[in-house]
N, C-alpha and C positions, 0 to 999 in steps of 0.2 A: 529464691526467697518465697515464703508463703504469701498467698493472697487471701484477703478476707472476702468471702462471698457476700452478696448484698444483704442477706438475712442473717449473717453470722452473729450480729449483736444479740438478736433474739434467741439464737441457739445457745449462745454462751450464758445468757440469763437463765434459760431453762435448765442447762446443765448445772449451773450453780445453785439451782433450787430457788431462784429469785423471781421467776416469772409470775408467781402467785402473790407477790407483795404489791401494795399500791404504789403508784407513781411517786409518792412522797408529798404529803400534804403540808402546806405552809401553815395550816391552822394548828395552834397549839392544843395538845390533848388536855382534857379536863383533869384538874388536880382535885382529888377527893380527900376527905379527912383521913382515910386509911393510908393514902399515899404520904400524907404529912406525918402520920404516926410512924410508919415504916422508916421514913427518912430521918426522923428524930432519933430513932434507935440506932440507925447506921452512923449518924453523926456522933452520938454518944460514944460508940466504940472507937470510931475513927479519931475523934479529938482526944480520947484517952490514950490511945496507942501512939499517935503521932507526936505526943509530948515526950515519948521515950526514945532513946537512941535506936538506930536501925538494927544494931546487934541484939537489942533487948526486947523491943516491942514485938516483932514477929516471933521471936523465940518463946515468949510467954504464950502468945496465941497458939503456937505450934504444939506446946505441951497440952493445952486444952483440946486442940484438934485431935491429938493422938488418943486422948482419953475418951472424948465424946464420940469420936469416929467409930469406936467399938460398939456403941450403943444405938447407932442409927441404922435404918434400913439401907442406907447407901453402902454400908460395908458388905452386906449380903449380896447386893447387886454387883458391886465391884468384884467380889470373890467369884461369883458365877461367871463373869466375863473373863477374869484372869485365869480361872481353872480351865475354861473352854479354850482359851488361846494358848496357854502354856501348861498342859496337863502333866508334863513330865516333871515339873517342880514339885517337891514334896510339900505337905501342908504347912510345915513349920516355916519353910522359906517363903511361901505365899503369904502367911500370916505376918511375918516380919516386913515383907515388902508393902503390904497394905497399910500397916501402921506407919511406915515411912511415907506412903502416899498421902495419908491424911496430914502428916507433918508438913509436907511440901505444899499441899493444897492450901492449908491455912496460912502458911507463910506467903504464898503467892497473892492471896486475896488481900492480906494486910500490906504487902509491899506496894500495892497501888498507891497508898498514902505516902510512900517513900520514893516514888519515881524520880522526884527532883534530886534526892540524895544519891540514888543510883546513877543518875545522869551526871552529877557533879563530881563523883568520885571515880577517877580512872582505874583505881586498884580493885574496884568491885567486879569489873567485867573484863575478862581476858578474851581475846579474839583469835581464833585459829582459822586459817584459810582465807586471809585477806586478799590473796592473789586472785581468787575467784570473784570477790566483790569488785576489785579494780577492773578486772577484765570485762565483767558484765557492764559496769558503769561506762567504761570507755567505748564499748560497742555502740552506745547510743540507742539500743533497741528497747530498753526498758526491761524490767524483770519482775516476776512474781516470786516472792520468797515463800516457799511452801513448807509448812510445818504442821505440827499437831498439838494436842493438849498434853504437852510434855514440858517439864521444867517450868520456866517462866518465859513466855514468848514476848513479853514486853521488852525484855533485855535485848532481843534481836533488833527492835526498832531503835533503841538507844545506841547499840553498837554501830548500826548503819549511819545514824545521824552523826556520830563522831567522825566518820569518814566522808562527810559532806554528801551523803546520799540518803536522806531521811525517808523512811518507808511509810507510805499511807496505810490506813487500816480500814477495813469494812467489817461492821459487826451488826448484830440484830439489836435494835433498840430495846432497852429494859421497859417492862410494863409500867414501872413507876417513873413518870417524867422528871420528878425531882432528882431521883437517884441517877437517872440517865444523864441529866445535865451535869451532875456532880462527877460522874465517871468520865464524861467527855473532857471536863476541865482537868482531871488528873492525867488522862492520857495525852493531853495537849502539851505535856512537857516536851515531847518530840514535835518539832516544828514541821509537821506534815499533815496533809488532809486526813480527816476522820469522817467516814461515810456511814450512814445508816444503810442496812440492807434494804433493797427495793430498787426499782428501775432507775430512779434519779441517782441514788448512790452508786449503782453499778456503772452507769454511764460516766459519772465523775471519776471513778476509779480507773475505768478503761482509758479515758482521756489522759489521766495522769501517767499511766504506764506507757501509752503510745507516744507521749512526749519525752520518753527517756527516763521516767521516774521508776521507783520501786514501790511495791505494795505487798503487804503481808497477808497471807491467806492460810487459815487452818483448814486442812482438807480431810479431816478424819471423822466427820460427823455423818451419820446415816441419813440418806435422802430417799424417801419413798418415791418409787418410780424410776430411780437411777439404775443403771446396769450393775450387775453383781461382779465385783472385781475381787480377786483373792486377797485376803488379809489374814495372816497367820494360818494360811492353808485352807481357809473357809470363805465361801462367797459372802461378800459384804456390799450392800447397796452403797455405791460411792459416786459422788458428783464428778462429772467429767469437766467441770468448769475451768479449772486451771489449765488442763491439757488443751481444751478447745481454744482458749485465748492464746496460748502459746503457738498452736498450729495455725490459727487463722490470722494472727497479727505478727508472727515472727518475734514473739516475746521470749526471753530467756527464763527458764525455770531453775531457780536456785534452792535446793533443799538446805534448810538452816534450822538449827536447834539452839535453844538457850538452856544449857545443862547446869543444874545446880551442883555446887561442890559441897557435898555433905550437908549436915544440918546447919546451914548458914545462909546469909544473903549475899554470897559471892557466886559468880557464874563463869562459865566458859561458853561463849557463843561460837559454834562450829559451823563454818560455811563450807559446804561440800561442792565438788564439781557439778556443773549444770547437768540436768537430765537431757540425754540425747533424744531429740524429737525428730530427727531426720528420717523421712520415709516411714514414719510410725503412725499408727492409728491413735485416736484419743484414748481408747481402752488400754492399749499397750503402754502409753505414756503414764496413764493413771496407775497402772500396775507397777511401774517402776517407782513412782512416788510412794505407793503403799509399801513396796519392798524396802525402800530407804527408811521409812518410819518404823517398820517392823524391826529392822536391824538395830535402830536406836533403843527401842523398847526392850528387846531381848538382852541388850547390854545393861540396861538400867530400868527394869520393870517397875521399880518403886517411884520413878519419876513420871510415869504415865497415869493419867486420870481415868481409871477403869470404869467409871460410873456410866459412861455413855452406852446406850443400847445399840452397840455397833453392829451386831449380827442379827438383830430382830429376835425371832423365836429360836434362840440358840439351842433349846432342848429338843427341837424337832429332829427326826431321824436323818434327814438329808444333810444336817449339819454335823452329825456325830462322826467322830473318827472311826474308821473300820477297826 
């Protein structure tokens, strides 16, 4: 059984990219007029959409997303990343996939207002690999559910809650405190802790997992100062946080994805066998997580949100394919 060294908590925070965040102030951030204006605009959209059925509201928004996505700088950034990762796909295939990406992205954002509907309707979310969920839960070790910006990750939390193992979530607080509070209320549909990134939140998440709980972590963001781990055959600065926690505290790593089924608000949550951490370094474990995510994306590139600056200066010579 793995043992946690005395300073492993600090190492895990550093690997997660959380050590540069404040402890977590109890003082409420100041709400400005701009915050109120932004929140009013969000509420206008949310209250308009949520009056429509789940099959209609996000579909209307997705149509707008497909159209306006072509006009934004996000598309060129996404295309640059997509072409770098999967250069063998022809331009037409890439173009179609990016259009579908904006469809899915818009649906996912709007689906936050429908999380209660998704939670209440058992036919919306199919679950595959329940044997891995049950085995991890019965082990009593706790688990990190590792995923990426793929499909709709909130469906993972709903799926686990249905089987009496609700997953905690840790996320970076939104700059607008009104929107942050609103988002937390929406995500609270799943009865599990929700933590802000920072030392206080990280300690809370770690306690939750060590008591046998589950927690969802998106592992595919670039962290400056992190080691370079291959992703689509290119070095990508990747946090070792999930691997460090698994190795130091004997926590199970379960790769899970919430895959969207076509242009709809129905999903398949796929739970894969746990990552083997025995006698492996944090870098090797993280490499396996990246490999799992890459496999999902290659099968459904339209479900990955390609806008992240995953490889940094991807046009540099050292990142080019020979």
